[in-house]
Rosetta silent file (secondary structure, phi, psi, omega in degrees, C-alpha in Angstrom):
SEQUENCE: XXXXXXXXXXXXXXXXXXXXXXXXXXXXXXXXXXXXXXXXXXXXXXXXXXXXXXXXXXXXXXXXXXXXXXXXXXXXXXXXXXXXXXXXXXXXXXXXXXXXXXXXXXXXXXXXXXXXXXXXXXXXXXXXXXXXXXXXXXXXXXXXXXXXXXXXXXXXXXXXXXXXXXXXXXXXXXXXXXXXXXXXXXXXXXXXXXXXXXXXXXXXXXXXXXXXXXXXXXXXXXXXXXXXXXXXXXXXXXXXXXXXXXXXXXXX
SCORE:     score description
SCORE:     0.000 S_00000001
   1 L     0.000  112.915 -175.163   80.866  -10.934  -25.899 S_00000001
   2 L  -117.984  127.193  175.576   84.541  -11.572  -26.631 S_00000001
   3 L  -139.738  152.633  177.516   85.839  -13.647  -29.516 S_00000001
   4 L   -87.381  171.494 -173.457   89.189  -13.776  -31.280 S_00000001
   5 H   -65.670  -33.903  179.286   89.693  -12.960  -34.949 S_00000001
   6 H   -66.931  -37.614  175.230   89.981  -16.599  -36.013 S_00000001
   7 H   -61.211  -46.417 -179.386   86.610  -17.352  -34.361 S_00000001
   8 H   -62.134  -44.249 -178.793   85.059  -14.398  -36.162 S_00000001
   9 H   -67.373  -37.510  176.902   86.529  -15.370  -39.525 S_00000001
  10 H   -63.206  -41.153  177.676   85.441  -18.989  -39.088 S_00000001
  11 H   -62.805  -42.318  179.839   81.919  -17.846  -38.312 S_00000001
  12 H   -58.106  -45.725 -179.225   81.902  -15.605  -41.373 S_00000001
  13 H   -65.277  -45.441 -178.552   82.836  -18.511  -43.640 S_00000001
  14 H   -62.417  -44.372 -178.801   80.301  -20.901  -42.075 S_00000001
  15 H   -66.407  -43.026  179.552   77.424  -18.423  -42.300 S_00000001
  16 H   -61.950  -46.126 -178.917   78.228  -17.439  -45.886 S_00000001
  17 H   -64.940  -38.756 -179.896   78.439  -21.062  -47.021 S_00000001
  18 H   -60.560  -49.616 -175.783   75.209  -21.987  -45.229 S_00000001
  19 H   -76.043  -31.592  173.407   73.147  -19.270  -46.904 S_00000001
  20 H   -59.245  -45.948 -179.136   74.820  -19.662  -50.298 S_00000001
  21 H   -68.283  -40.784 -179.230   73.847  -23.342  -50.274 S_00000001
  22 H   -62.686  -47.178 -177.367   70.351  -22.712  -48.929 S_00000001
  23 H   -70.717  -35.908  176.708   69.515  -20.086  -51.554 S_00000001
  24 H   -62.080  -37.343 -179.039   71.075  -22.112  -54.357 S_00000001
  25 H   -76.417  -44.067 -172.964   68.855  -25.050  -53.363 S_00000001
  26 H   -95.751  -20.700 -179.541   65.615  -23.167  -52.648 S_00000001
  27 L    85.670   -6.854 -177.970   65.980  -20.185  -54.975 S_00000001
  28 L  -168.556  168.512  169.885   65.021  -17.720  -52.226 S_00000001
  29 L  -138.012  106.433 -173.039   65.001  -17.139  -48.477 S_00000001
  30 L  -140.079   83.370 -170.951   61.660  -15.849  -47.268 S_00000001
  31 L   -71.125  -30.500 -172.261   60.899  -16.918  -43.678 S_00000001
  32 E  -101.385  154.146  167.321   57.768  -14.823  -42.982 S_00000001
  33 L   -71.501  172.757  178.737   54.293  -14.690  -44.462 S_00000001
  34 H   -62.927  -34.806  176.499   53.197  -11.362  -45.915 S_00000001
  35 H   -60.800  -37.525  178.329   51.456  -10.573  -42.625 S_00000001
  36 H   -64.483  -46.403  177.614   54.789  -11.029  -40.871 S_00000001
  37 H   -62.843  -37.671  178.274   56.588   -8.627  -43.182 S_00000001
  38 H   -62.963  -39.511  178.305   53.719   -6.148  -42.792 S_00000001
  39 H   -62.290  -42.257  179.172   54.085   -6.258  -39.002 S_00000001
  40 H   -66.761  -39.386  178.908   57.790   -5.496  -39.288 S_00000001
  41 H   -63.937  -42.391  178.814   57.143   -2.638  -41.728 S_00000001
  42 H   -63.825  -41.149 -179.711   54.575   -1.072  -39.400 S_00000001
  43 H   -69.113  -35.893  176.051   56.921   -1.338  -36.439 S_00000001
  44 H   -59.310  -47.548 -179.224   59.784    0.183  -38.426 S_00000001
  45 H   -65.025  -39.410  179.930   57.688    3.212  -39.291 S_00000001
  46 H   -66.959  -37.747 -176.434   56.429    3.540  -35.725 S_00000001
  47 H   -76.044  -41.911 -170.516   59.926    3.279  -34.259 S_00000001
  48 H  -102.157  -23.824  175.555   61.851    5.517  -36.642 S_00000001
  49 L    46.734   52.839  177.730   59.157    7.919  -37.935 S_00000001
  50 L   -68.184  123.660 -176.157   60.985    9.106  -41.080 S_00000001
  51 L   -88.561  -21.853  177.740   59.209   12.278  -42.206 S_00000001
  52 L  -134.730  160.885  176.914   60.994   12.533  -45.568 S_00000001
  53 L   -59.045  138.545 -173.972   62.657    9.984  -47.861 S_00000001
  54 E  -131.268  165.423  177.310   66.072    8.985  -46.506 S_00000001
  55 E   -85.586  119.520 -172.529   69.197    7.064  -47.515 S_00000001
  56 E  -119.454  131.058  171.409   68.882    3.537  -46.111 S_00000001
  57 E  -108.248  121.901 -178.180   71.488    0.793  -45.769 S_00000001
  58 E  -108.247  105.421 -178.600   69.940   -2.654  -45.168 S_00000001
  59 E   -94.921  130.735 -174.284   72.494   -5.091  -43.698 S_00000001
  60 L    84.305   33.947 -174.838   71.500   -8.750  -43.852 S_00000001
  61 L   -70.451  -16.321 -179.487   69.139   -8.101  -46.770 S_00000001
  62 L    58.337 -132.957 -179.333   69.349  -11.718  -47.936 S_00000001
  63 L   -85.926   12.103  175.718   67.490  -12.240  -51.220 S_00000001
  64 L    99.830    1.134 -179.372   65.830   -8.838  -50.899 S_00000001
  65 L   -62.896  -36.722 -177.858   62.725   -9.775  -48.902 S_00000001
  66 L   -69.779  -15.758  178.703   63.551   -7.290  -46.116 S_00000001
  67 H   -53.041  -34.889 -176.253   63.594   -4.455  -48.674 S_00000001
  68 H   -65.294  -20.252  177.100   59.803   -4.211  -48.340 S_00000001
  69 H   -67.562  -36.890 -165.429   60.157   -3.018  -44.730 S_00000001
  70 H  -111.741  -22.885 -163.184   62.106    0.088  -45.735 S_00000001
  71 H   -62.430  -32.393 -178.792   61.652    0.920  -49.402 S_00000001
  72 H   -66.018  -17.551 -178.622   58.624    3.232  -49.053 S_00000001
  73 H  -109.131   10.256 -173.195   60.760    5.543  -46.890 S_00000001
  74 E  -103.796  127.319  165.964   63.937    5.378  -48.971 S_00000001
  75 E   -82.356  -26.481  175.719   65.302    8.029  -51.301 S_00000001
  76 E  -149.370  134.988 -178.789   68.168    5.571  -51.834 S_00000001
  77 E  -128.378  128.497  173.849   68.325    1.928  -50.769 S_00000001
  78 E  -124.873  121.704  175.941   71.414   -0.294  -50.620 S_00000001
  79 E   -99.241  131.456 -177.776   71.088   -3.930  -49.567 S_00000001
  80 E  -124.270  137.861  175.955   74.193   -5.660  -48.207 S_00000001
  81 E  -151.720  154.532  178.607   74.678   -9.330  -47.398 S_00000001
  82 L   -73.936  -27.116 -175.031   77.533  -11.756  -46.827 S_00000001
  83 L   -86.340  114.189  178.581   75.996  -14.336  -49.173 S_00000001
  84 H   -65.313  -34.372  179.113   76.858  -13.757  -52.833 S_00000001
  85 H   -64.694  -40.461  178.243   74.132  -16.196  -53.880 S_00000001
  86 H   -65.363  -43.036 -179.826   71.534  -14.180  -51.969 S_00000001
  87 H   -64.884  -36.519  178.214   72.701  -10.906  -53.490 S_00000001
  88 H   -62.167  -40.452  177.912   72.526  -12.406  -56.981 S_00000001
  89 H   -65.766  -45.159 -179.966   68.871  -13.303  -56.404 S_00000001
  90 H   -60.790  -42.293  179.122   68.101   -9.833  -55.009 S_00000001
  91 H   -60.820  -39.141 -178.581   69.747   -8.138  -58.001 S_00000001
  92 H   -71.038  -31.019 -176.824   67.644  -10.190  -60.402 S_00000001
  93 H   -85.126  -36.812 -171.305   64.379   -9.416  -58.572 S_00000001
  94 L  -126.390   81.961 -174.791   64.825   -5.726  -57.757 S_00000001
  95 L   -68.955  -23.703 -174.778   66.669   -4.001  -60.575 S_00000001
  96 L   -82.488   -9.453  179.504   65.852   -0.523  -59.298 S_00000001
  97 L  -105.496  167.621  179.457   67.722   -0.963  -55.997 S_00000001
  98 E  -102.736  144.815 -176.270   71.433   -1.301  -55.238 S_00000001
  99 E  -139.891  145.818 -177.342   72.992   -4.508  -53.872 S_00000001
 100 E  -153.873  139.541  172.966   76.450   -5.417  -52.612 S_00000001
 101 E   -84.025  125.766 -178.635   78.260   -8.374  -51.038 S_00000001
 102 L  -163.498  157.514  174.339   80.001   -7.202  -47.863 S_00000001
 103 E   -88.369  129.235 -177.874   80.878   -8.039  -44.267 S_00000001
 104 L   -59.678  -22.025 -177.458   78.839   -5.989  -41.770 S_00000001
 105 L   -90.252   -5.735 -177.851   82.007   -5.422  -39.718 S_00000001
 106 E  -151.084   75.346 -173.587   83.994   -3.956  -42.600 S_00000001
 107 L   -81.442  130.487  177.960   81.745   -2.051  -44.988 S_00000001
 108 L   -82.533   56.032 -173.100   83.303   -0.705  -48.218 S_00000001
 109 L  -132.634  152.445 -178.375   81.253    2.482  -47.859 S_00000001
 110 L   -69.984  148.885  175.783   82.044    6.108  -47.149 S_00000001
 111 L   -64.915  146.299  175.506   81.711    7.505  -43.647 S_00000001
 112 L    53.666   43.575 -176.147   78.563    9.482  -42.820 S_00000001
 113 L  -110.031    0.684 -179.177   76.867    8.464  -46.072 S_00000001
 114 E  -133.149  152.780  176.206   73.523    7.100  -44.771 S_00000001
 115 E   -90.155  -26.258 -177.880   70.603    8.398  -42.723 S_00000001
 116 E  -148.874  135.274  173.034   69.573    4.975  -41.419 S_00000001
 117 E  -115.679  123.587  178.501   71.257    1.588  -41.064 S_00000001
 118 E  -107.402  136.904  171.656   68.995   -1.438  -40.641 S_00000001
 119 E  -109.409  103.369 -172.269   70.136   -4.832  -39.378 S_00000001
 120 E   -89.758   88.526  178.704   67.533   -7.215  -40.766 S_00000001
 121 L    52.324   50.404 -175.250   67.618  -10.226  -38.454 S_00000001
 122 L  -128.888  -24.345 -177.149   71.390  -10.482  -38.771 S_00000001
 123 H   -59.552  -33.519 -178.339   73.096   -9.382  -35.535 S_00000001
 124 H   -73.677   -2.218  173.607   72.369  -12.758  -33.965 S_00000001
 125 H   -94.777  -10.394 -171.532   74.486  -14.383  -36.707 S_00000001
 126 L  -107.310  118.628 -176.695   77.595  -12.328  -35.826 S_00000001
 127 L   -55.242  -49.920  178.375   79.700  -13.484  -32.825 S_00000001
 128 L  -112.237   76.206 -172.211   80.975  -10.002  -31.937 S_00000001
 129 H   -76.347   -6.779  172.524   78.153   -7.893  -33.321 S_00000001
 130 H   -60.495  -34.606  177.366   79.288   -4.788  -31.419 S_00000001
 131 H   -61.073  -40.069  178.774   81.854   -4.412  -34.225 S_00000001
 132 H   -66.874  -38.417  178.367   79.026   -4.307  -36.765 S_00000001
 133 H   -66.589  -38.348  176.435   77.183   -1.686  -34.717 S_00000001
 134 H   -64.666  -39.372  178.428   80.322    0.464  -34.533 S_00000001
 135 H   -66.823  -35.454  174.311   80.713    0.159  -38.297 S_00000001
 136 H   -61.961  -41.143  177.456   77.083    1.243  -38.699 S_00000001
 137 H   -61.613  -34.974  179.134   77.904    4.288  -36.613 S_00000001
 138 H   -65.084  -42.600 -175.728   80.782    5.103  -38.928 S_00000001
 139 H   -85.351   -5.950  177.667   78.657    5.129  -42.093 S_00000001
 140 E   -85.416  143.047  169.976   75.792    7.028  -40.426 S_00000001
 141 E   -70.622  158.272  174.864   75.534   10.772  -40.540 S_00000001
 142 E   -55.808  133.398 -178.117   75.358   12.500  -37.114 S_00000001
 143 E    85.503   -2.848 -179.842   71.878   12.014  -35.703 S_00000001
 144 E   -69.434  168.258 -170.707   71.251    9.012  -37.970 S_00000001
 145 E  -114.459  140.644  167.301   69.313    5.942  -36.854 S_00000001
 146 E  -109.769  131.856  179.491   70.189    2.281  -36.335 S_00000001
 147 E  -129.338  132.374 -177.529   67.244   -0.142  -36.467 S_00000001
 148 E  -142.843  146.910  169.273   67.531   -3.886  -35.772 S_00000001
 149 E  -134.644  135.168 -175.351   65.323   -6.919  -35.266 S_00000001
 150 E  -146.182  152.043  177.289   66.564  -10.262  -33.919 S_00000001
 151 E   -57.204  140.310 -170.499   65.080  -13.447  -32.403 S_00000001
 152 E  -100.801  120.249  179.874   64.285  -12.987  -28.725 S_00000001
 153 L   -66.839  -17.900  178.236   65.698  -15.435  -26.172 S_00000001
 154 L   -79.979  -11.498  176.378   62.861  -14.489  -23.791 S_00000001
 155 L   -78.280  130.400 -173.565   60.292  -16.001  -26.158 S_00000001
 156 H   -54.822  -43.461 -178.531   59.557  -19.580  -25.006 S_00000001
 157 H   -66.278  -39.089  178.725   59.861  -21.193  -28.453 S_00000001
 158 H   -66.187  -42.564 -179.224   63.138  -19.430  -29.177 S_00000001
 159 H   -66.410  -40.083 -174.868   64.594  -20.391  -25.797 S_00000001
 160 H   -81.912  -38.871 -169.495   63.509  -24.025  -25.999 S_00000001
 161 H  -107.413  -19.354 -171.993   63.981  -24.853  -29.674 S_00000001
 162 L  -121.778    6.412  175.530   66.512  -22.411  -31.116 S_00000001
 163 L  -106.283  128.604 -174.533   69.184  -21.911  -28.453 S_00000001
 164 L   -57.446  -23.619 -178.397   72.105  -24.366  -28.596 S_00000001
 165 L   -84.348   -7.695  179.383   72.204  -24.754  -24.803 S_00000001
 166 L   -77.730  139.670  175.948   68.598  -25.968  -24.625 S_00000001
 167 L   -67.261  -14.136 -179.890   68.090  -29.751  -24.316 S_00000001
 168 L  -103.454   13.637 -176.742   65.290  -29.378  -26.905 S_00000001
 169 L   -56.923  132.430  176.025   67.456  -27.526  -29.441 S_00000001
 170 L  -112.303  112.719 -174.693   66.603  -28.229  -33.087 S_00000001
 171 L   -81.658  -20.957  179.163   69.576  -27.561  -35.338 S_00000001
 172 L   -67.067  136.001 -179.560   67.736  -28.069  -38.633 S_00000001
 173 L    82.197    7.741 -179.604   66.792  -24.783  -40.242 S_00000001
 174 L  -122.721  133.264  178.520   69.356  -22.894  -38.152 S_00000001
 175 L   -72.725  162.007 -168.375   72.649  -21.581  -39.502 S_00000001
 176 L   -57.944  -33.290 -172.196   75.820  -22.725  -37.700 S_00000001
 177 L  -116.089    7.195 -178.471   76.434  -19.656  -35.530 S_00000001
 178 L   -83.977  150.859  174.920   73.016  -18.105  -35.015 S_00000001
 179 L  -161.417  146.675  177.951   71.263  -17.978  -31.670 S_00000001
 180 L   -64.698  156.287 -174.359   68.465  -15.854  -30.175 S_00000001
 181 E  -121.236  150.061  171.965   69.536  -12.872  -28.076 S_00000001
 182 L   -76.767  143.353  174.171   68.412  -11.274  -24.841 S_00000001
 183 H   -54.444  -39.055 -179.204   67.136   -7.697  -25.143 S_00000001
 184 H   -64.924  -34.654  177.600   69.681   -6.686  -22.479 S_00000001
 185 H   -64.320  -44.155  177.937   72.532   -8.163  -24.546 S_00000001
 186 H   -63.867  -45.289 -179.123   71.487   -6.105  -27.543 S_00000001
 187 H   -60.810  -42.959  179.270   71.053   -2.952  -25.485 S_00000001
 188 H   -62.694  -39.787  179.173   74.520   -3.319  -23.946 S_00000001
 189 H   -65.751  -40.544  176.760   76.071   -3.788  -27.393 S_00000001
 190 H   -60.691  -41.134  178.380   74.321   -0.665  -28.704 S_00000001
 191 H   -65.130  -44.128  179.965   75.715    1.264  -25.723 S_00000001
 192 H   -63.505  -28.309  178.564   79.229   -0.100  -26.260 S_00000001
 193 L   -79.441   -2.607  177.602   79.029    0.997  -29.886 S_00000001
 194 L    85.389   13.176  179.005   78.453    4.576  -28.718 S_00000001
 195 L   -82.311  153.635 -174.835   74.827    4.818  -29.843 S_00000001
 196 E  -125.956  173.205  179.091   72.380    6.937  -27.849 S_00000001
 197 E    51.768   46.888 -175.335   68.623    7.233  -27.225 S_00000001
 198 E   -75.350  129.552  177.624   68.340    3.451  -27.269 S_00000001
 199 E  -126.999  152.438  178.580   64.798    2.108  -27.340 S_00000001
 200 E  -146.193  152.610  164.646   63.476   -1.445  -27.363 S_00000001
 201 E  -156.502  161.268  174.381   60.308   -3.466  -27.545 S_00000001
 202 E  -103.443  159.182 -172.217   59.552   -7.052  -28.463 S_00000001
 203 E  -140.742  127.608  170.031   57.218   -8.033  -31.282 S_00000001
 204 L  -113.262 -161.342 -172.117   55.029  -11.051  -31.988 S_00000001
 205 L    58.699   48.007  176.126   52.406  -11.648  -34.682 S_00000001
 206 L  -122.000   73.946 -174.640   55.187  -12.543  -37.119 S_00000001
 207 L   -63.870  139.540  178.624   53.808  -15.696  -38.747 S_00000001
 208 E   -89.904  149.026  174.695   56.280  -18.015  -40.454 S_00000001
 209 L   -78.997  -41.996 -178.835   55.794  -19.524  -43.914 S_00000001
 210 L  -162.314  153.991  177.680   57.704  -22.703  -43.088 S_00000001
 211 L  -136.662  168.415  175.648   60.185  -23.996  -40.521 S_00000001
 212 L  -123.586  150.754    0.735   62.587  -26.906  -40.163 S_00000001
 213 L   -67.343  159.499 -169.787   62.653  -29.746  -39.420 S_00000001
 214 H   -58.292  -33.313 -177.547   59.842  -30.383  -41.887 S_00000001
 215 H   -61.302  -25.851 -178.947   57.675  -32.371  -39.444 S_00000001
 216 H   -69.779  -22.423 -177.703   57.091  -29.264  -37.323 S_00000001
 217 H   -61.010  -22.590  176.565   55.225  -27.602  -40.189 S_00000001
 218 H   -62.764  -24.599 -178.926   52.186  -29.713  -39.342 S_00000001
 219 H  -106.375    5.355 -172.771   51.895  -27.593  -36.196 S_00000001
 220 H   -65.505  -37.694  179.359   52.952  -24.290  -37.740 S_00000001
 221 H   -63.863  -35.363  177.188   49.424  -22.888  -38.109 S_00000001
 222 H   -66.652  -44.531  178.067   48.844  -23.558  -34.402 S_00000001
 223 H   -60.483  -46.752 -178.258   52.112  -21.826  -33.517 S_00000001
 224 H   -61.404  -39.486  178.047   51.300  -18.810  -35.714 S_00000001
 225 H   -67.548  -40.422  178.408   47.861  -18.451  -34.135 S_00000001
 226 H   -63.933  -38.115  179.785   49.330  -18.755  -30.636 S_00000001
 227 H   -68.821  -32.484  175.574   51.921  -16.101  -31.480 S_00000001
 228 H   -66.012  -43.902  177.290   49.135  -13.828  -32.721 S_00000001
 229 H   -65.989  -35.631  176.801   47.268  -14.275  -29.425 S_00000001
 230 H   -58.471  -41.341  178.493   50.550  -13.708  -27.582 S_00000001
 231 H   -68.683  -46.006 -177.695   50.771  -10.309  -29.258 S_00000001
 232 H   -65.182  -27.676 -179.906   47.130   -9.400  -28.624 S_00000001
 233 L   -73.138  -16.896 -175.768   47.457  -10.303  -24.943 S_00000001
 234 L    97.662  -14.577  179.426   50.194   -7.712  -24.474 S_00000001
 235 L   -67.842  -26.010 -179.718   52.829  -10.323  -23.611 S_00000001
 236 H   -62.420  -25.606  179.753   54.368   -9.866  -27.031 S_00000001
 237 H   -63.370  -34.330 -176.940   55.624   -6.419  -26.040 S_00000001
 238 H  -103.950  -32.073 -172.727   57.973   -7.988  -23.475 S_00000001
 239 H  -127.268   29.049 -177.044   58.361  -11.601  -24.637 S_00000001
 240 L   -67.228  168.863 -177.224   57.671  -11.401  -28.388 S_00000001
 241 L   -59.393  -38.393 -178.240   59.336  -13.556  -31.015 S_00000001
 242 E  -122.484  148.704  171.477   61.723  -10.777  -32.036 S_00000001
 243 E   -94.743  127.014  173.863   63.478   -7.950  -30.207 S_00000001
 244 E  -102.470  124.914  179.537   63.232   -4.595  -31.967 S_00000001
 245 E  -127.758  133.391  176.187   66.057   -2.206  -31.043 S_00000001
 246 E  -142.379  151.540 -173.705   66.571    1.289  -32.374 S_00000001
 247 E  -161.061  177.480 -179.098   68.942    4.128  -31.459 S_00000001
 248 E  -125.354  150.979  166.957   70.719    7.208  -32.780 S_00000001
 249 L   -79.961  138.601 -178.040   74.244    8.223  -33.554 S_00000001
 250 L   -57.730  135.573  179.746   75.191   11.217  -31.457 S_00000001
 251 L   -94.128  107.964 -179.818   74.576   14.480  -33.280 S_00000001
 252 L   -81.411    0.000    0.000   77.631   16.637  -32.919 S_00000001
């Protein structure tokens, strides 16, 4: 994935403005039901298996909802997001955690200062997200872990309704530069960033609270039930709603 710096900077501005406006209007950004967040938390623990509390950097933390995935395993938690409005909400809700506005590709953080870097449904918003993965490698200690979850282009609903090249694409409820990703695209980016021991699986049973356009919400309970069955059938492992990717920084 190759983009020039002006493309990247334009994307940064568009994404920041979109989420600033959304959070200012709605007061929060919380896409999943509690069952959805619980599924992500269980998969995080299964994938990364932290045996002791660790220092965690959560990139794309939004208004702080993703904090619940990681906080039980954190000796220190820092949430980072491009949206200042989102960070303001997170600071007000979770006084005991640390929050900072920052670009994932240029983190104002010391090298080798974290045990784990999480990308909470954010890589698919970044045109050249390999840069963000390389920056994660910089702030990770040797042997540290990168964990990411992103919408999966192999999931039928994501391919049909949320990819700009689909004739059925619905732009409402989607930020200007986001698009679902193929697992292979993510894996290649992790490799290019110099990460090792790369593992992947897809995950369904992530019910949504609400979607846009608003008329689709009448069918949301049907979709959530179908996605639950998709997971139980075993198809969710390969074609689930989200791709889970995790890897390690080489331990020198």
